N, C-alpha and C positions, 0 to 999 in steps of 0.2 A: 843722319837725326840723332845717334847719339849726343852726338859731341856737341851737336846746337842744344839738347836738352840738358846736360852737362853745363854748359855756357851759363846757358838762360838766366837772369836776373830776379824776374818778375816772378809772383806765386798769386793763387785765384783761389777763395772759397766756391768757386763757382762753376763745378763740375758738373756737366750734363744728367750725371746718375749720381749725384749728390757725394759729398765731401771738396775735398782739395784738388788743387792741379798747382802744380811749379815744384821749387825747389828749396828745403827747408831742413832745417837744423833736426838731427832726430830725436832731441826732445823735445821739439817744440812744434813738431809737425802736429796738425788738427787733424780730424778724420777723414778717412779718404776712403772711397766710394770703390766698387768695382773697376779695376783699370791695370794695368804694371805701374813697378816700380822698379827703380835702382836704386841699388845700397852705395854709398860712396866712402870714401876715407881720404879728406882733402886733408892737402900736409899745410904747412905752417907757407912754404912757398907758393900755394894756389893751386899746387897739381894737384888730380885729382885718380883717383884711384877705384873703379868699378870692382866693389866686390862680390855683390849678387842682382840679377835680373829673376824678376819676378811677378807675378800676378795677384791680384787683390781680388777674390771673386766672392767674398760674400756679402749678404745685403745688407750687412749691420756698417755702416762704415766703422762705430768703437770697434768692435774686432778684428778690422781689416789691421786697423793703427795697431792693436794689440799686437798681432801678429809679425806686424812691418817690423815694430820697439824691437819684438821677443829676436827677431833671427839677426837683425843691424847690431844691436848689443852683444849678438853672440858673433857675430862678424869682427866686430871694430869700426862699424860704421860711425860716421858721427854728421850723417849728410843723407838724405831721402829725396829723390826726385820723381814725384808722382805723376805717370802721363796721364791725357785725357783717357776716359772710359771708352769701352768697343762696345 
């Protein structure tokens, strides 16, 4: 399931709990609702290295986004995969 999430090319802003679902660049990721996320470092050759898996639990999508961007920047991620809410 994780490999399928890393390989998906589509994204959407239609999460059931509000916020985005899909694959985004760390800089351009829209606000995300409660759910799971994967921080990835994508290499120039297209290979992906998972740096962190986490859960966004705040009811405010903008606070979730701020946390994801902060952790991602600290770890060197350039991509975030947002999985559907729980």
